[in-house]
N, C-alpha and C positions, 0 to 999 in steps of 0.2 A: 504492500499501498504505500502510496507516494503522499508527502505533504508537499503543498504548492501555498508560496507566501507570496502576500500582497506587495507590492514598493514599499508601503506603509510601515508594515511589519519588519522590512527587511534593515528600512532606517533606523527605527528603534531598536533593534538589535546590534546594527553597528553603533552608535551611540552608548550604548550600556556596554560593551565590547572595551569602547576608547576610553571612558573613564573608569571600570575595571580595571583595565591594563595601565592606565595613569596611578590609580592607587598602590597596586602590586609595584610598579616599578621605585614609587615613594618608599613602599616600607623596605624594597631590599637594596635602597640606594640608589637605583638609578632614577634620577630625576631630570625632569625638562622642564625648562619654565619660559614662558614670553612676559618680557618685560617692556612697560611702555611708559613713557614721561611724556607729559604735556602739557606748557603752561596757556592756559585757559584765557588769560586775561580776562576773569571774571565769570567765575561758573555759571550765575545765575544766568549771565546774558548767552552764556556757551549753550546753556540747555533750551534756551530759545533758537539755536541756532544747528542743531543736529547733533550735540553731544551724545545722548542714550544711541543715537543708529552707529556712531563711531566706535562707539565705546562697547556694543553688543559686537559688529563687524571684526573687530582688531581680534578682541576676543583674547585679551592678555591674563595672563594668572597675577599678576602685579601691576596696579596703573596708579601711577603718581603723578599728582597735579601740582602746579605753582600758580601762582598770583590768580587762587580762589577769590578773594574780596569777599570771603562771607565767612560765616560762623557753621557747625555743625545745626542740622533741623532747619536752616531758613531756605531751604528749596527741597521741593522731593526727586529723588532721586532712586532708580530702580538698580538696586543695590543687594539683590537676592542671592545668597553663597559668598559672599562678600563680607571679609572682616574690614572696618571704617577706621582711619587716625586722621584725626583732623588737627591742625596747628595756625591759630588764629591770630592776626597782629592783636594789638591792645589798641590801635586806631582802627576804627569799625571802616569795613569797604576798602581796605588796605594792604596788599602784601599775602600772604600766607600761603600754607600748603596743605595737602591733603594724600593720603595713599590708601586703596584699593587694593585687597589681596585677600586670593581665596586659600591661601597657606598661612596658617596662624603663626606668626612670629614667634620667637622663644621670648623675645622683651623688646619692648619699645621704648625711644627715650624721643625728648623734644629739644631743639636747640644747641647749643655749643657749652652751656653752662659758663655764660660771659655775659653780664647784666646788657652790656653797652649793644650787644649781639642779638640778644633772646627777645626782643619785645616786637618783634615785626615777624612774627610766625613763618620763617622762614626755610628750617630744618627740621624733617623727621627722620629717627633714624630708626630700622627695623634690623633684628638679629634673626637672621635663619641659619640653619643646622649650618652649611657650608659660606657663609659670606654674611655680612652688615651689608644693608644697604641704606645708601644714604641719599634723601629726596630734598634737593637743593633748590633754595630761587637766590640767587645771589643778589645785591643790591645794583644799582644801576648807579655809573656815577653823575649821570643826567645833564642836563644843558649846562654847558658852559663848564663842565665836569666842578659843578659846586660841591659835588660829593667824592670826589675822585681821593681824596686824603682819608676819609672815611672807608673808600673802597679797599686800599692798601693796608690798612689794620685788619679788615676784614678777612682778606686774601691770607696775610699773613696766619692769624689765628685760624682758618677752616684748615690751611694746610697740615698746620700742629693737630689738629685735630682730628683728620683721617690718617696723618701718617700715626697717630697714639693708635686708632682702629685696626689700621692694618698691620700693630705689631701683637694684634690678639689673633686675630682673624681676615682672610683676604676681604675687602672693601670694595663695593661700588657705588658709585657715586650717580646720579644722575640728575636732571634738571635744566632749567634756563640759567645759564652760568655769565649770561650776558657780555660775552665776548667772544669774537670773531678771531681765532687762534694765528691764523696765517694767510698771506693776501689771497689763497686758494677758496677759502671762506668767505669771500666776502666779493661783492660783484665789483664796487668802486674802489678799491683799495686806496688808491693815490688822493681821492676827494675826500677823504672821510679818518685820514692818520691822527686829526686831533680831536675826535668826535668821539662820545663815551660807546666805549664797547670797542674802538679798536686803536686806542693809544698805544703807544710803544711800553705805557707803564702797566696797563692791565693783561696786555699778551706776554710780556714777561714775566708777570704772576702766573699765567697758566705753564708756561715755559718750565717754572720752578715748579710747578706740581707734578708735573708729568717726569719730572727730573728727581723727583721723592718716590719714585718707584709707582707711578702708575701710567694707564696707556688710553689713548682716546680711541675708542675700538671702531669706532666708523671710519676714522683716517688709516687706521691699522690695517682695516679692511680693503679700503678703496682709496688708496695714498692718491691715484692721479685725477678722482673723479673732478671735474669740476660741475659747478653750477648746480651744485647740491646743498641748498641751503633750508633753512626752519622759520627763519622770520622775515617778514617783509612790511615793508611801511604802509598804513593804511592810505594814502595817498591813492587818489583812480590808477588803476593800468600797472602800477608797481607789481603786485603777485600778478598779473596776467604776463606779463613781460620779465616776470624771475629776477628780479631784481631784488637780492636778497643777501641777509647773512644768514652763515652755520651758527648758531650762541646755543643751541640745545645738544647738550651730550649725555651720554656714558662713558663714564671713563671709571678704569678700573685698576686693581692692584695688576701689574706686570703677570703674576703670577696664574690671572683669571682668564688670560689669552687662550692657554688651550680648552677651555670651557664654552669658550665662544662661536657659537655656531653660524651667526650671523648679526648683522645691524642695518637698521633700516629706518628710512625718513620716510614717513607716510605725506608726501609733499602733496596728495589728492586730497586730504582732508582739511575741509574747513572748517568754521566755526569760531574762530581765533586769528589774531595776527600772528602765532606761531600753529606751523602743525606737529602733530605728533611724532618722535622717535621711538624706537622700538631696539629691544637686543632680545635674540634665541641665545640660551645656554644649556647645558646638560652636563650631568657629572654620571660616572658609573657606566 
């Protein structure tokens, strides 16, 4: 006697097997993860511009947000199956970070334990079995570089913070780091040399971070990839002409390189002046 399955039954069986396989892999130490980072430039606004669809379609295991500009509970978001962590700024409607994770972390902390830096909701650190994850929204140096001196202090303190974590276990940093590191990371390098995000001072601090034992995973995998940007001005036609900057990153301990399967820029995802970036990793 033969059994005939319809397409819906086959689809259900496939997904049951997929999630069971994922559960088994985690239990035996073979872990596969997709991580995504996105500066949403105001999550409440982004929710009206397709955030939920992008969230579902990208289907990440860990979704990190920057510039949420809200507190937990101020908007309805479908996060079934996800643990959620929020770090909001003291100033309402400003800055802020959040992380949504299918995998419950071993521990979570907020900020660098430096009062000067910890009032703007810029850091969430999650500890997983194989690594620390630091979701960060780096301060912008602002127009006329009004905040550049503060930015330099932040950079030095942040580098020491992640170096300390890296001494415990491999560390992965993701977020809007507010700097285009090299000329390949910006469309118009010459005309932006003294603009916030492309000053020599900011670029040198990124070089120092990478020199402290960390790798820019997108540039590591695609060293010669031009026109790969993650932020565009909101001026008309700029994004359509791809006049952008790459300022959103996944940067991690050098010893995580062997665990990185791919680094992704989701340039076709709208809803913010930034697009999401992703990283696919595996262990075991």
